C-alpha positions in Angstrom: -15.8 -19.8 -6.6 -13.7 -21.2 -3.7 -11.8 -18.5 -2.1 -8.1 -19.2 -2.5 -8.8 -20.8 -5.8 -8.9 -18.2 -8.5 -5.5 -18.8 -10.0 -5.0 -15.0 -9.9 -1.9 -13.5 -9.4 -1.9 -9.4 -10.1 -1.6 -6.1 -8.9 -4.8 -3.8 -8.9 -4.8 0.0 -9.1 -8.1 1.0 -6.8 -9.1 4.3 -6.0 -10.1 4.5 -2.2 -13.6 5.9 -1.3 -14.1 8.0 1.7 -15.5 6.0 4.9 -13.7 2.6 4.0 -11.2 1.4 5.6 -8.1 -0.2 3.5 -9.2 -3.3 4.9 -12.5 -2.9 3.8 -11.2 -2.3 0.3 -9.4 -5.6 0.7 -12.4 -7.6 1.7 -14.4 -6.2 -1.2 -11.7 -7.6 -3.7 -11.7 -10.8 -1.9 -15.4 -11.3 -2.8 -15.3 -9.8 -6.2 -12.2 -12.3 -7.5 -13.2 -15.2 -4.9 -9.5 -14.8 -3.8 -8.4 -15.3 -0.4 -5.1 -14.1 -0.4 -5.5 -10.3 -0.9 -3.8 -7.4 0.8 -2.7 -4.0 0.3 0.5 -1.9 -0.1 0.1 1.4 1.9 -2.6 1.8 4.3 -5.0 5.2 3.7 -7.2 6.5 6.7 -10.8 5.8 6.4 -11.7 9.6 5.8 -8.6 9.4 2.9 -9.2 8.9 -0.9 -7.3 7.9 -3.5 -4.5 5.4 -4.8 -4.5 2.0 -3.1 -2.5 -0.8 -4.8 -4.0 -4.2 -4.1 -2.1 -7.3 -4.2 -4.1 -10.6 -5.3 -3.0 -14.3 -4.8 1.0 -15.1 -5.2 1.5 -11.0 -6.0 0.6 -10.3 -2.1 4.3 -11.4 -1.6 5.6 -8.1 -3.1 4.2 -6.1 -0.1 7.7 -6.0 1.3 9.2 -4.4 -1.6 6.9 -1.5 -1.5 7.7 0.0 1.7 10.3 2.5 0.3 8.1 4.2 -2.3 7.7 7.9 -2.1 4.0 9.3 -2.5 2.2 12.2 -3.5 -0.9 13.8 -2.1 -3.4 16.6 -2.2 -4.3 17.9 1.2 -6.6 20.5 2.9 -5.5 21.7 5.7 -7.6 23.9 8.2 -5.9 26.7 10.2 -7.5 27.6 13.5 -8.4 24.3 15.0 -6.3 21.1 16.1 -7.5 17.9 17.0 -6.3 14.7 18.9 -5.3 12.7 15.9 -4.1 15.9 13.8 -7.0 15.2 11.3 -10.7 15.9 10.9 -11.9 12.4 12.9 -10.4 13.6 16.1 -11.4 15.6 19.3 -11.1 19.2 18.9 -8.2 20.1 21.2 -7.5 23.9 20.5 -9.0 26.6 18.2 -7.5 30.0 17.3 -8.2 33.0 14.7 -5.7 32.6 11.8 -3.7 36.2 11.4 -4.7 37.9 8.5 -1.4 37.3 6.5 -2.4 33.6 6.7 -4.9 34.5 3.9 -2.3 35.7 1.7 -0.9 33.3 -1.0 2.3 34.5 -1.0 2.6 34.3 2.8 1.4 30.4 2.5 4.0 30.0 -0.3 6.7 31.2 1.8 5.6 29.2 5.1 5.5 25.7 2.7 8.9 26.3 1.5 10.1 25.8 5.1 9.1 22.3 4.9 11.0 21.2 1.8 14.1 18.6 1.9 14.8 16.3 4.7 14.0 16.6 8.2 12.9 14.7 11.6 9.3 14.6 11.7 7.5 13.7 15.0 4.7 11.0 14.0 1.2 11.7 15.3 0.4 10.3 18.9 -2.5 8.5 16.8 -0.6 6.2 14.3 0.1 2.9 13.7 3.8 3.1 14.8 4.6 0.3 17.7 6.7 0.7 20.6 7.6 -2.5 22.7 4.8 -4.3 20.6 2.0 -1.6 21.3 0.3 0.5 18.4 0.4 4.0 19.6 -3.0 4.6 18.4 -4.4 1.8 20.3 -2.8 3.2 23.4 -3.9 6.6 22.7 -7.5 5.7 22.7 -7.0 4.0 25.8 -5.7 7.3 27.4 -1.9 6.1 27.5 0.3 8.1 25.4 3.4 6.3 24.1 6.5 8.1 24.1 7.5 8.4 20.1 10.6 9.4 18.6 11.1 11.9 15.5 11.8 9.9 12.1 13.8 11.0 9.5 11.3 12.5 6.2 11.9 14.2 3.0 9.3 16.7 1.4 10.4 17.0 -2.3 7.7 19.1 -3.1 5.0 21.3 -1.2 3.0 23.5 -4.0 0.1 25.7 -2.9 -2.7 25.1 -5.1 -5.6 27.4 -3.1 -6.1 29.4 -0.1 -9.7 29.9 0.4 -12.4 29.5 3.0 -14.8 26.7 3.7 -17.5 26.8 6.3 -16.0 29.5 8.1 -12.6 27.7 8.0 -9.4 28.9 6.4 -8.1 26.4 4.0 -4.8 25.7 2.4 -4.9 23.0 -0.4 -1.6 21.8 -0.7 0.0 19.2 -3.2 2.7 17.2 -1.4 5.5 14.8 -2.9 6.9 13.1 0.1 9.2 10.1 1.3 8.2 7.0 3.0 7.1 7.1 6.5 5.6 10.8 6.2 2.5 11.6 7.8 0.7 14.5 5.9 -1.2 14.8 9.3 2.0 15.7 11.1 2.7 18.3 8.3 -0.4 19.6 8.7 0.0 20.1 12.5 3.5 21.6 11.9 2.7 24.0 9.5 0.0 25.2 11.9 2.8 25.8 14.4 5.0 27.5 12.0 1.9 30.0 11.2 1.2 30.4 15.0 -2.5 28.7 15.1 -3.9 25.2 15.7 -4.3 23.2 12.5 -5.2 20.1 11.2 -5.5 17.5 8.1 -9.2 18.0 6.7 -9.0 16.4 3.5 -6.6 13.9 1.9 -6.2 12.5 -1.9 -3.5 10.1 -2.7 -2.4 10.8 -6.0 0.8 8.7 -6.7 2.5 5.5 -5.0 6.0 4.9 -6.6 5.2 4.4 -10.3 1.4 4.2 -9.9 -0.9 7.1 -10.3 -4.7 7.6 -9.9 -5.0 8.1 -13.4 -3.7 4.4 -13.9 -6.5 3.1 -11.1 -10.1 2.2 -11.3 -12.8 3.1 -9.1 -14.0 0.5 -6.5 -17.3 0.6 -7.5 -16.4 -0.3 -11.0 -14.1 -3.0 -10.3 -16.6 -5.8 -10.5 -17.3 -4.7 -14.1 -13.7 -4.0 -15.2 -12.4 -7.2 -13.4 -8.9 -8.1 -14.2 -8.7 -5.4 -16.5 -8.0 -3.1 -13.6 -4.7 -4.7 -13.0 -1.4 -2.4 -12.8 2.3 -3.4 -14.0 4.2 -4.7 -10.8 7.3 -4.3 -12.2 6.9 -0.5 -12.7 5.4 -0.1 -9.5 8.6 -1.8 -7.8 10.7 0.8 -9.3 13.6 -1.7 -9.8 15.8 -2.0 -12.9 14.4 -4.9 -14.9 16.2 -8.2 -16.5 14.3 -10.2 -19.2 14.9 -13.9 -18.9 15.3 -16.0 -21.9 13.9 -19.8 -22.0 17.2 -21.5 -20.4 16.9 -18.5 -17.4 13.4 -19.2 -17.1 13.6 -22.7 -16.1 16.6 -21.8 -13.6 14.3 -19.3 -12.2 11.4 -22.1 -11.8 14.0 -24.2 -9.9 15.0 -21.2 -7.9 18.9 -21.3 -9.1 21.1 -18.6 -9.7 21.5 -16.6 -12.8 24.8 -15.4 -14.4 24.3 -11.6 -15.1 27.1 -11.6 -17.6 26.1 -10.3 -21.0 22.6 -10.0 -19.7 20.5 -6.7 -20.7 19.2 -4.6 -17.6 16.4 -2.0 -18.4 15.1 1.2 -16.7 11.4 2.6 -16.7 11.0 6.1 -18.1 7.2 6.9 -17.8 4.7 5.1 -19.6 1.1 3.9 -18.8 1.4 1.4 -15.9 -1.8 -0.7 -17.3 0.1 -1.1 -20.4 3.5 -2.8 -19.3 5.2 -4.4 -22.4 8.5 -5.2 -23.1 8.5 -3.4 -26.3 7.1 -0.1 -25.1 9.2 3.2 -25.4 9.0 3.5 -21.6 11.8 0.8 -20.9 15.4 1.9 -22.0 18.6 -0.1 -21.6 20.6 0.8 -18.7 24.3 1.0 -19.0 25.3 1.3 -14.8 26.6 -1.8 -13.7 25.0 -3.7 -11.0 25.8 -3.0 -7.5 26.2 -5.3 -4.7 22.8 -6.3 -2.9 20.8 -4.8 -5.8 17.2 -5.9 -6.4 16.1 -6.8 -10.0 12.9 -7.5 -11.5 12.9 -10.6 -13.4 10.4 -11.0 -16.2 9.8 -14.1 -18.2 7.2 -14.3 -20.8 5.9 -10.8 -20.3 5.0 -11.6 -16.4 7.0 -10.9 -13.2 8.5 -14.1 -12.7 10.6 -13.3 -9.6 12.8 -10.8 -7.9 16.6 -11.5 -7.7 19.5 -9.8 -5.9 22.9 -9.3 -7.1 25.7 -10.9 -5.0 28.4 -8.7 -6.0 31.2 -11.0 -4.2 30.2 -14.0 -6.5 29.1 -12.1 -9.4 25.7 -14.0 -9.6 22.0 -13.1 -9.1 20.4 -15.0 -6.4 16.6 -15.7 -5.7 14.9 -13.2 -3.3 11.4 -14.1 -4.1 10.3 -16.7 -6.8 6.5 -16.5 -7.8 4.7 -20.2 -8.4 2.3 -18.4 -10.4 3.7 -15.5 -12.2 2.5 -12.0 -11.7 0.7 -10.6 -14.4 1.6 -7.5 -16.0 -1.6 -6.2 -17.2 -1.0 -5.9 -21.1 -1.4 -10.1 -21.4 -4.9 -9.7 -19.9 -7.6 -9.9 -22.8 -10.1 -6.9 -22.9 
């Protein structure tokens, strides 16, 4: 099949294996589905594993709506050694023996509590942040360090899972739930500073991106066999409130027309399985809150994501922000 002619429009939940870049996963998906238009939402470093939402066909246009998602991770932090990249892939810069109390779980829990809440985080020197059109990581590899500025982040949870020794290293295994833009590598670095020893990130598994958890995802090695059944519900992933369009509204949406929201029923997600999105599921509950100016809504027609609309509070109408020529599958309408 010629690439780009698949007719597919969907979001896949893929578990990225270690040793592959996010772009490598995209290339594999292109080959499996014969579709040129494939992208990902949220880069994972090659050594990291876990949830990687993959956008296929016209669904690649959803990328811009997925930058604000919170994420969850399980991280192994090595105390006693720092690296240039703040992870296991970089050159070792400093070494030092952890103090005896760093092996105590109560001390570790107290240390992690200090990182909860909103703060300003200094990004790693090796990051994809651009300054003056230049990526910090590219310049760092050339020996040119770009001056980066701290960025606002929030750590919603930092739960100690284990304190152990691996191959002679002291390791804290931690569950993190964080806001967009948070670097777990930088958290590992700063945790070491608080303890008083150099530290780096040794292992990282992403467990959740927005409304998609690792339990919703398919192993990359199984994707060719599972095929379209690996798709997840983009409506839940977007995290927006949902409006269901009747036939008259569906025609206006197809033509890029405005929608009168008066009398329209708007819904919120409440849990549920991302692979089984459906208008009849109890995970969707009617919302009583009024629309706010500039609010984005996921518009569903015939159980597919037809468009994203924005509420114009001044005019009191919904206007198209993104309309899909090929509606995005919600997963439940794909035959097994």
